[in-house]
DRENDO-1510 file (C-alpha; in Angstrom, 1 decimal, always signed):
<recs>
REC; n; res; u; v; w
REC; 1; UNK; -84.3; +17.8; +69.8 .
REC; 2; UNK; -81.8; +18.2; +67.0 .
REC; 3; UNK; -78.3; +19.6; +66.9 .
REC; 4; UNK; -79.3; +22.6; +64.8 .
REC; 5; UNK; -81.2; +24.0; +67.8 .
REC; 6; UNK; -78.0; +24.6; +69.7 .
REC; 7; UNK; -74.9; +26.7; +69.3 .
REC; 8; UNK; -72.1; +24.9; +67.5 .
REC; 9; UNK; -69.8; +22.5; +69.3 .
REC; 10; UNK; -67.0; +25.0; +69.7 .
REC; 11; UNK; -66.4; +23.5; +73.1 .
REC; 12; UNK; -67.2; +19.9; +74.1 .
REC; 13; UNK; -66.3; +17.7; +77.1 .
REC; 14; UNK; -64.7; +14.4; +76.0 .
REC; 15; UNK; -66.3; +11.0; +76.6 .
REC; 16; UNK; -64.4; +9.4; +79.6 .
REC; 17; UNK; -65.1; +5.9; +80.9 .
REC; 18; UNK; -66.5; +5.9; +84.4 .
REC; 19; UNK; -66.5; +9.7; +84.5 .
REC; 20; UNK; -68.8; +11.4; +82.1 .
REC; 21; UNK; -71.9; +9.6; +83.4 .
REC; 22; UNK; -75.3; +11.1; +84.2 .
REC; 23; UNK; -74.1; +12.5; +87.5 .
REC; 24; UNK; -71.1; +14.4; +86.0 .
REC; 25; UNK; -73.1; +15.6; +83.0 .
REC; 26; UNK; -75.7; +17.0; +85.4 .
REC; 27; UNK; -73.1; +18.9; +87.3 .
REC; 28; UNK; -71.4; +20.1; +84.0 .
REC; 29; UNK; -74.7; +21.4; +82.6 .
REC; 30; UNK; -75.4; +23.3; +85.8 .
REC; 31; UNK; -72.1; +25.2; +85.2 .
REC; 32; UNK; -72.2; +25.6; +81.4 .
REC; 33; UNK; -75.4; +25.9; +79.3 .
REC; 34; UNK; -73.6; +25.7; +76.0 .
REC; 35; UNK; -70.8; +23.1; +76.2 .
REC; 36; UNK; -71.5; +19.9; +74.3 .
REC; 37; UNK; -71.5; +16.9; +76.5 .
REC; 38; UNK; -70.7; +13.3; +75.6 .
REC; 39; UNK; -71.7; +10.1; +77.4 .
REC; 40; UNK; -69.0; +7.7; +78.5 .
REC; 41; UNK; -68.5; +5.1; +75.8 .
REC; 42; UNK; -71.2; +2.5; +75.9 .
REC; 43; UNK; -70.6; -0.8; +74.1 .
REC; 44; UNK; -73.2; -1.6; +71.5 .
REC; 45; UNK; -73.5; -5.1; +73.0 .
REC; 46; UNK; -74.4; -3.6; +76.4 .
REC; 47; UNK; -77.2; -1.7; +74.8 .
REC; 48; UNK; -78.5; -4.7; +73.0 .
REC; 49; UNK; -78.3; -7.1; +75.9 .
REC; 50; UNK; -79.8; -4.6; +78.4 .
REC; 51; UNK; -82.8; -3.8; +76.1 .
REC; 52; UNK; -85.1; -4.3; +79.1 .
REC; 53; UNK; -83.0; -2.0; +81.3 .
REC; 54; UNK; -82.0; +0.8; +79.0 .
REC; 55; UNK; -82.9; +3.7; +81.2 .
REC; 56; UNK; -80.0; +2.8; +83.5 .
REC; 57; UNK; -77.5; +3.3; +80.6 .
REC; 58; UNK; -79.2; +5.8; +78.2 .
REC; 59; UNK; -81.6; +8.0; +80.1 .
REC; 60; UNK; -80.7; +11.6; +80.8 .
REC; 61; UNK; -82.6; +14.8; +81.7 .
REC; 62; UNK; -83.6; +17.2; +78.9 .
REC; 63; UNK; -81.4; +19.8; +80.5 .
REC; 64; UNK; -78.3; +17.9; +79.3 .
REC; 65; UNK; -78.9; +18.8; +75.6 .
REC; 66; UNK; -76.8; +19.2; +73.5 .
REC; 67; UNK; -75.5; +15.7; +74.2 .
REC; 68; UNK; -73.7; +13.1; +72.1 .
REC; 69; UNK; -74.0; +9.3; +72.6 .
REC; 70; UNK; -70.7; +7.5; +72.1 .
REC; 71; UNK; -70.9; +3.8; +71.3 .
REC; 72; UNK; -68.2; +1.2; +70.7 .
REC; 73; UNK; -68.3; -2.1; +69.0 .
REC; 74; UNK; -67.1; -4.3; +66.1 .
REC; 75; UNK; -70.3; -6.1; +65.2 .
REC; 76; UNK; -72.5; -4.4; +62.6 .
REC; 77; UNK; -75.7; -6.1; +63.7 .
REC; 78; UNK; -75.2; -5.0; +67.3 .
REC; 79; UNK; -74.2; -1.5; +66.2 .
REC; 80; UNK; -77.4; -1.2; +64.1 .
REC; 81; UNK; -79.6; -2.6; +66.9 .
REC; 82; UNK; -78.0; -0.4; +69.6 .
REC; 83; UNK; -78.5; +2.7; +67.4 .
REC; 84; UNK; -82.1; +1.8; +66.8 .
REC; 85; UNK; -82.7; +1.3; +70.6 .
REC; 86; UNK; -81.0; +4.6; +71.4 .
REC; 87; UNK; -83.3; +6.6; +69.1 .
REC; 88; UNK; -86.0; +6.8; +71.8 .
REC; 89; UNK; -83.7; +8.8; +74.0 .
REC; 90; UNK; -83.2; +11.7; +71.4 .
REC; 91; UNK; -79.5; +12.2; +71.5 .
REC; 92; UNK; -78.2; +15.0; +69.3 .
REC; 93; UNK; -75.4; +13.1; +67.7 .
REC; 94; UNK; -74.1; +9.5; +67.7 .
REC; 95; UNK; -70.3; +9.0; +67.8 .
REC; 96; UNK; -68.3; +5.9; +67.2 .
REC; 97; UNK; -65.3; +5.3; +69.4 .
REC; 98; UNK; -62.2; +4.7; +67.2 .
REC; 99; UNK; -59.7; +6.1; +69.7 .
REC; 100; UNK; -59.8; +4.1; +73.0 .
REC; 101; UNK; -56.4; +2.3; +73.5 .
REC; 102; UNK; -57.5; +0.4; +76.6 .
REC; 103; UNK; -56.4; -3.3; +76.4 .
REC; 104; UNK; -59.9; -4.3; +77.3 .
REC; 105; UNK; -61.3; -2.4; +74.3 .
REC; 106; UNK; -58.6; -2.3; +71.7 .
REC; 107; UNK; -57.1; -5.6; +72.7 .
REC; 108; UNK; -59.6; -8.2; +73.9 .
REC; 109; UNK; -62.5; -6.3; +72.6 .
REC; 110; UNK; -61.0; -5.6; +69.1 .
REC; 111; UNK; -62.6; -2.2; +68.8 .
REC; 112; UNK; -61.7; +1.3; +69.9 .
REC; 113; UNK; -58.6; +2.6; +68.3 .
REC; 114; UNK; -57.9; -0.8; +66.6 .
REC; 115; UNK; -60.7; +0.1; +64.2 .
REC; 116; UNK; -58.5; +2.7; +62.7 .
REC; 117; UNK; -56.7; -0.2; +61.0 .
REC; 118; UNK; -59.9; -1.1; +59.2 .
REC; 119; UNK; -61.4; +2.0; +57.7 .
REC; 120; UNK; -63.7; -0.1; +55.4 .
REC; 121; UNK; -65.4; -1.5; +58.5 .
REC; 122; UNK; -65.6; +1.9; +60.1 .
REC; 123; UNK; -67.3; +3.3; +57.0 .
REC; 124; UNK; -69.8; +0.4; +57.1 .
REC; 125; UNK; -70.4; +0.9; +60.8 .
REC; 126; UNK; -71.0; +4.7; +60.2 .
REC; 127; UNK; -73.4; +3.9; +57.4 .
REC; 128; UNK; -75.3; +1.5; +59.6 .
REC; 129; UNK; -75.5; +4.1; +62.4 .
REC; 130; UNK; -76.7; +6.8; +60.0 .
REC; 131; UNK; -79.3; +4.4; +58.5 .
REC; 132; UNK; -80.8; +3.6; +61.9 .
REC; 133; UNK; -80.9; +7.2; +63.2 .
REC; 134; UNK; -82.0; +10.6; +62.1 .
REC; 135; UNK; -79.2; +12.6; +63.9 .
REC; 136; UNK; -75.7; +13.4; +62.7 .
REC; 137; UNK; -72.9; +10.9; +63.1 .
REC; 138; UNK; -69.2; +11.3; +64.0 .
REC; 139; UNK; -66.0; +9.4; +64.6 .
REC; 140; UNK; -63.5; +10.0; +67.4 .
REC; 141; UNK; -60.1; +8.7; +66.6 .
REC; 142; UNK; -56.4; +9.1; +67.2 .
REC; 143; UNK; -53.8; +10.3; +64.6 .
REC; 144; UNK; -52.4; +6.8; +64.2 .
REC; 145; UNK; -51.8; +3.4; +65.7 .
REC; 146; UNK; -48.4; +1.9; +66.5 .
REC; 147; UNK; -46.2; +2.2; +63.3 .
REC; 148; UNK; -49.2; +3.2; +61.3 .
REC; 149; UNK; -48.6; +6.8; +62.2 .
REC; 150; UNK; -47.8; +8.8; +59.0 .
REC; 151; UNK; -49.9; +11.8; +58.0 .
REC; 152; UNK; -50.9; +10.0; +54.8 .
REC; 153; UNK; -52.2; +7.0; +56.7 .
REC; 154; UNK; -54.3; +9.2; +58.8 .
REC; 155; UNK; -55.6; +10.9; +55.7 .
REC; 156; UNK; -56.3; +7.6; +54.1 .
REC; 157; UNK; -58.5; +6.7; +57.1 .
REC; 158; UNK; -60.4; +10.0; +56.9 .
REC; 159; UNK; -60.8; +9.9; +53.2 .
REC; 160; UNK; -62.1; +6.3; +53.1 .
REC; 161; UNK; -64.5; +6.7; +56.0 .
REC; 162; UNK; -65.9; +10.1; +54.7 .
REC; 163; UNK; -66.2; +9.0; +51.1 .
REC; 164; UNK; -67.9; +5.7; +51.9 .
REC; 165; UNK; -70.3; +6.8; +54.6 .
REC; 166; UNK; -72.3; +9.9; +55.7 .
REC; 167; UNK; -69.6; +10.9; +58.3 .
REC; 168; UNK; -68.7; +14.6; +58.1 .
REC; 169; UNK; -67.4; +15.2; +61.6 .
REC; 170; UNK; -64.2; +13.7; +63.1 .
REC; 171; UNK; -62.9; +14.4; +66.6 .
REC; 172; UNK; -59.1; +14.0; +66.4 .
REC; 173; UNK; -57.1; +13.1; +69.5 .
REC; 174; UNK; -53.7; +14.5; +68.3 .
REC; 175; UNK; -51.6; +11.7; +69.6 .
REC; 176; UNK; -51.2; +8.2; +68.2 .
REC; 177; UNK; -52.0; +5.1; +70.3 .
REC; 178; UNK; -49.5; +2.5; +71.3 .
REC; 179; UNK; -51.0; -1.0; +71.6 .
REC; 180; UNK; -47.9; -2.7; +73.1 .
REC; 181; UNK; -49.4; -3.0; +76.6 .
REC; 182; UNK; -48.9; +0.5; +78.0 .
REC; 183; UNK; -51.7; +1.8; +80.1 .
REC; 184; UNK; -54.4; +4.2; +78.8 .
REC; 185; UNK; -52.9; +6.8; +81.1 .
REC; 186; UNK; -49.5; +6.4; +79.5 .
REC; 187; UNK; -51.2; +6.6; +76.1 .
REC; 188; UNK; -52.3; +10.0; +77.1 .
REC; 189; UNK; -48.8; +11.1; +77.9 .
REC; 190; UNK; -46.1; +9.1; +76.1 .
REC; 191; UNK; -47.0; +9.6; +72.4 .
REC; 192; UNK; -46.2; +13.2; +71.5 .
REC; 193; UNK; -48.9; +15.6; +70.4 .
REC; 194; UNK; -48.9; +16.4; +66.7 .
REC; 195; UNK; -51.2; +19.3; +66.3 .
REC; 196; UNK; -49.8; +19.8; +62.8 .
REC; 197; UNK; -51.6; +16.7; +61.7 .
REC; 198; UNK; -55.0; +18.2; +62.8 .
REC; 199; UNK; -54.4; +21.5; +61.0 .
REC; 200; UNK; -53.2; +19.6; +58.0 .
REC; 201; UNK; -56.6; +17.8; +57.9 .
REC; 202; UNK; -58.4; +21.2; +58.0 .
REC; 203; UNK; -56.4; +22.2; +54.9 .
REC; 204; UNK; -56.8; +18.9; +53.0 .
REC; 205; UNK; -60.4; +18.1; +53.8 .
REC; 206; UNK; -62.2; +21.5; +53.6 .
REC; 207; UNK; -65.6; +19.9; +53.3 .
REC; 208; UNK; -65.4; +18.1; +56.6 .
REC; 209; UNK; -65.6; +19.3; +60.2 .
REC; 210; UNK; -62.8; +18.5; +62.7 .
REC; 211; UNK; -62.7; +18.9; +66.4 .
REC; 212; UNK; -59.3; +19.0; +68.1 .
REC; 213; UNK; -58.6; +17.0; +71.3 .
REC; 214; UNK; -55.6; +16.3; +73.4 .
REC; 215; UNK; -53.4; +18.5; +75.7 .
REC; 216; UNK; -55.8; +21.5; +75.8 .
REC; 217; UNK; -56.4; +22.3; +79.4 .
REC; 218; UNK; -58.2; +25.7; +79.8 .
REC; 219; UNK; -60.6; +28.0; +78.0 .
REC; 220; UNK; -57.7; +30.3; +77.1 .
REC; 221; UNK; -56.1; +27.4; +75.1 .
REC; 222; UNK; -59.5; +26.6; +73.6 .
REC; 223; UNK; -59.8; +30.1; +72.2 .
REC; 224; UNK; -56.2; +29.9; +71.0 .
REC; 225; UNK; -57.1; +26.8; +69.0 .
REC; 226; UNK; -60.3; +28.4; +67.6 .
REC; 227; UNK; -58.3; +31.5; +66.5 .
REC; 228; UNK; -55.9; +29.1; +64.7 .
REC; 229; UNK; -58.9; +27.9; +62.7 .
REC; 230; UNK; -60.1; +24.8; +64.7 .
REC; 231; UNK; -63.7; +24.0; +64.0 .
REC; 232; UNK; -64.2; +22.9; +67.6 .
REC; 233; UNK; -62.2; +21.9; +70.7 .
REC; 234; UNK; -62.7; +18.9; +73.0 .
REC; 235; UNK; -61.4; +19.0; +76.6 .
REC; 236; UNK; -61.1; +15.9; +78.7 .
REC; 237; UNK; -59.6; +15.6; +82.1 .
REC; 238; UNK; -59.3; +19.3; +82.8 .
REC; 239; UNK; -63.1; +19.5; +82.6 .
REC; 240; UNK; -63.4; +16.7; +85.1 .
REC; 241; UNK; -60.5; +17.5; +87.5 .
REC; 242; UNK; -61.3; +21.2; +87.6 .
REC; 243; UNK; -64.9; +21.6; +86.5 .
REC; 244; UNK; -65.6; +25.0; +88.1 .
REC; 245; UNK; -62.8; +26.9; +86.5 .
REC; 246; UNK; -62.8; +25.0; +83.2 .
REC; 247; UNK; -66.5; +24.9; +82.5 .
REC; 248; UNK; -67.3; +28.1; +84.4 .
REC; 249; UNK; -65.8; +30.3; +81.6 .
REC; 250; UNK; -67.1; +28.4; +78.6 .
REC; 251; UNK; -70.4; +30.2; +78.0 .
REC; 252; UNK; -68.9; +33.7; +78.3 .
REC; 253; UNK; -65.4; +33.3; +76.9 .
REC; 254; UNK; -66.2; +30.8; +74.1 .
REC; 255; UNK; -69.8; +31.5; +73.3 .
REC; 256; UNK; -70.0; +35.2; +74.1 .
REC; 257; UNK; -72.8; +34.9; +76.7 .
REC; 258; UNK; -73.0; +37.4; +79.6 .
REC; 259; UNK; -70.6; +36.7; +82.5 .
REC; 260; UNK; -72.5; +34.7; +85.0 .
REC; 261; UNK; -72.8; +35.5; +88.7 .
REC; 262; UNK; -73.5; +31.8; +89.5 .
REC; 263; UNK; -71.9; +30.6; +92.7 .
REC; 264; UNK; -70.8; +27.1; +93.8 .
REC; 265; UNK; -73.4; +27.2; +96.6 .
REC; 266; UNK; -76.1; +27.7; +94.0 .
REC; 267; UNK; -74.8; +24.9; +91.9 .
REC; 268; UNK; -74.7; +22.6; +94.9 .
REC; 269; UNK; -78.3; +23.4; +95.9 .
REC; 270; UNK; -79.5; +22.4; +92.4 .
REC; 271; UNK; -77.2; +19.3; +92.3 .
REC; 272; UNK; -78.5; +18.2; +95.7 .
REC; 273; UNK; -82.1; +18.1; +94.4 .
REC; 274; UNK; -81.0; +16.0; +91.5 .
REC; 275; UNK; -78.8; +13.7; +93.6 .
REC; 276; UNK; -81.5; +12.9; +96.1 .
REC; 277; UNK; -84.0; +12.2; +93.3 .
REC; 278; UNK; -81.8; +9.5; +91.8 .
REC; 279; UNK; -80.4; +7.7; +94.8 .
REC; 280; UNK; -81.2; +4.0; +94.6 .
REC; 281; UNK; -83.3; +4.6; +91.5 .
REC; 282; UNK; -82.2; +1.2; +90.1 .
REC; 283; UNK; -82.1; -0.8; +93.3 .
REC; 284; UNK; -80.2; -0.8; +96.6 .
REC; 285; UNK; -77.1; +1.4; +96.3 .
REC; 286; UNK; -77.7; +1.9; +92.6 .
REC; 287; UNK; -76.6; +4.6; +92.6 .
REC; 288; UNK; -75.1; +5.2; +96.0 .
REC; 289; UNK; -74.3; +8.4; +97.8 .
REC; 290; UNK; -70.7; +7.9; +96.9 .
REC; 291; UNK; -71.4; +7.5; +93.2 .
REC; 292; UNK; -73.6; +10.6; +93.0 .
REC; 293; UNK; -71.1; +12.7; +95.0 .
REC; 294; UNK; -68.1; +11.5; +92.9 .
REC; 295; UNK; -68.2; +14.4; +90.4 .
REC; 296; UNK; -68.1; +16.9; +93.3 .
REC; 297; UNK; -64.8; +15.7; +94.6 .
REC; 298; UNK; -62.9; +18.1; +92.4 .
REC; 299; UNK; -65.4; +21.0; +92.8 .
REC; 300; UNK; -63.1; +22.9; +95.2 .
REC; 301; UNK; -59.9; +22.2; +93.4 .
REC; 302; UNK; -57.0; +24.3; +94.9 .
REC; 303; UNK; -59.4; +26.3; +97.1 .
REC; 304; UNK; -59.0; +26.9; +100.9 .
REC; 305; UNK; -60.7; +24.0; +102.8 .
REC; 306; UNK; -60.5; +21.5; +99.9 .
REC; 307; UNK; -58.3; +19.0; +101.8 .
REC; 308; UNK; -60.5; +19.1; +105.0 .
REC; 309; UNK; -63.6; +18.8; +102.8 .
REC; 310; UNK; -62.4; +15.6; +101.2 .
REC; 311; UNK; -61.5; +14.1; +104.6 .
REC; 312; UNK; -65.0; +14.9; +105.9 .
REC; 313; UNK; -66.4; +13.5; +102.7 .
REC; 314; UNK; -64.5; +10.2; +103.2 .
REC; 315; UNK; -66.1; +9.9; +106.7 .
REC; 316; UNK; -69.6; +11.0; +105.6 .
REC; 317; UNK; -69.8; +8.3; +103.0 .
REC; 318; UNK; -70.0; +5.6; +105.7 .
REC; 319; UNK; -73.3; +6.9; +107.2 .
REC; 320; UNK; -75.0; +9.7; +105.1 .
REC; 321; UNK; -78.1; +8.4; +103.4 .
REC; 322; UNK; -78.9; +11.5; +101.4 .
REC; 323; UNK; -77.0; +14.1; +99.4 .
REC; 324; UNK; -78.6; +16.8; +101.5 .
REC; 325; UNK; -77.2; +15.3; +104.7 .
REC; 326; UNK; -73.9; +14.7; +103.1 .
REC; 327; UNK; -73.5; +18.3; +102.0 .
REC; 328; UNK; -74.7; +19.7; +105.4 .
REC; 329; UNK; -72.1; +17.6; +107.1 .
REC; 330; UNK; -69.1; +18.4; +104.8 .
REC; 331; UNK; -69.6; +21.9; +103.5 .
REC; 332; UNK; -68.7; +23.4; +106.9 .
REC; 333; UNK; -65.1; +22.8; +105.7 .
REC; 334; UNK; -65.4; +25.3; +102.9 .
REC; 335; UNK; -65.3; +29.1; +103.6 .
REC; 336; UNK; -68.4; +31.1; +102.6 .
REC; 337; UNK; -66.1; +33.3; +100.5 .
REC; 338; UNK; -65.5; +30.2; +98.3 .
REC; 339; UNK; -69.0; +29.0; +98.3 .
REC; 340; UNK; -70.6; +32.3; +97.4 .
REC; 341; UNK; -68.1; +33.8; +95.0 .
REC; 342; UNK; -68.7; +33.7; +91.2 .
REC; 343; UNK; -66.1; +32.0; +89.1 .
REC; 344; UNK; -62.8; +33.9; +89.2 .
REC; 345; UNK; -60.8; +35.1; +86.2 .
REC; 346; UNK; -59.9; +32.3; +83.8 .
REC; 347; UNK; -56.4; +31.0; +84.1 .
REC; 348; UNK; -54.0; +31.9; +81.3 .
REC; 349; UNK; -53.0; +29.1; +78.9 .
REC; 350; UNK; -49.6; +28.3; +77.3 .
REC; 351; UNK; -48.7; +30.8; +74.7 .
REC; 352; UNK; -46.6; +28.4; +72.6 .
REC; 353; UNK; -49.2; +25.6; +72.3 .
REC; 354; UNK; -49.6; +26.2; +68.6 .
REC; 355; UNK; -46.3; +27.9; +67.8 .
REC; 356; UNK; -44.6; +27.4; +64.4 .
REC; 357; UNK; -47.6; +25.4; +63.0 .
REC; 358; UNK; -47.0; +26.7; +59.5 .
REC; 359; UNK; -43.5; +25.3; +59.5 .
REC; 360; UNK; -44.6; +22.0; +60.8 .
REC; 361; UNK; -47.6; +21.2; +58.5 .
REC; 362; UNK; -47.2; +18.0; +56.6 .
REC; 363; UNK; -47.2; +18.0; +52.8 .
REC; 364; UNK; -50.6; +18.1; +51.2 .
REC; 365; UNK; -52.4; +14.8; +51.0 .
REC; 366; UNK; -53.1; +13.1; +47.7 .
REC; 367; UNK; -55.6; +10.2; +47.6 .
REC; 368; UNK; -54.6; +6.9; +46.0 .
REC; 369; UNK; -56.9; +7.8; +43.1 .
REC; 370; UNK; -55.0; +11.1; +42.6 .
REC; 371; UNK; -51.7; +9.2; +42.6 .
REC; 372; UNK; -53.0; +6.8; +40.0 .
REC; 373; UNK; -54.2; +9.7; +37.8 .
REC; 374; UNK; -50.7; +11.2; +38.0 .
REC; 375; UNK; -49.0; +7.8; +37.3 .
REC; 376; UNK; -51.0; +7.2; +34.1 .
REC; 377; UNK; -51.3; +10.7; +32.9 .
</recs>
């Protein structure tokens, strides 16, 4: 399978630790056939050290294409080996995490967003990944780190990585990261969004492809970004916390496919077959009913019966041994009108999300080489 077989990544679901695992991606693909899916970040060291147990970390069903493997790490040998081992699973792209601000990753692990401070290493890592795989490669990063947050510093990172490696695709989370001990959740809220940096990159690097990420919460806002010229849009928590309404409109509103009459009941019938097929696949309670059901806990977001359904789910986890029995016991809380209805009209987005961008764009970027040419001209 190769990326060229699929529609472009105009919409993708962000890699999210502990969330975008096989179970969530199975649910997401049942709802949207065209959204690009990402794995949660998998450390290169994990792939190398679990060489005899790789299916648990890397296996996925063919239905999940197009799918991108995101890896993290700061050791070139492990990154090379991990990429080589992942080849057998036929991902459509391999992405390097240069954006995670978690203290475990960027602090103790010395990778994630901290790699933005070392573009030379990132270029080497991307070259190693490309050399050990035959699929496209990409980088997911922030717009800056701590005080290294100027537009020129971001451009220096993009220029060095793209000019010294085969990387032609960057996913830009339009906030900087703060590494002073604040939580990953606060790193998604406290640093302000600077979409003008993203659109500056589109202007200054016309030969590269950029996907925008951060603060975009519905398909209406996705299309607003695409109309502004974004090459692609990545949505994170909205696609997890409200999967039915977020993903249910992607194929028709973003990709132009016919509007689907798919219902939640039909999705759950298919998901139940999947869920019961993977229970305890890797040993007792690996995965458990609770783990397989976890992506469904937001499936009825804001719908009648949602609260009662969650309470029934909490009780059912203690004794249900199959996904079939779990759903039979809990779905009585949800009205048939909710279970059998196709996805409703897409919610409206914020009209001012990209307002006044032309006035906010940073000055055009000049590479250090260009500055030297001007200096000695």
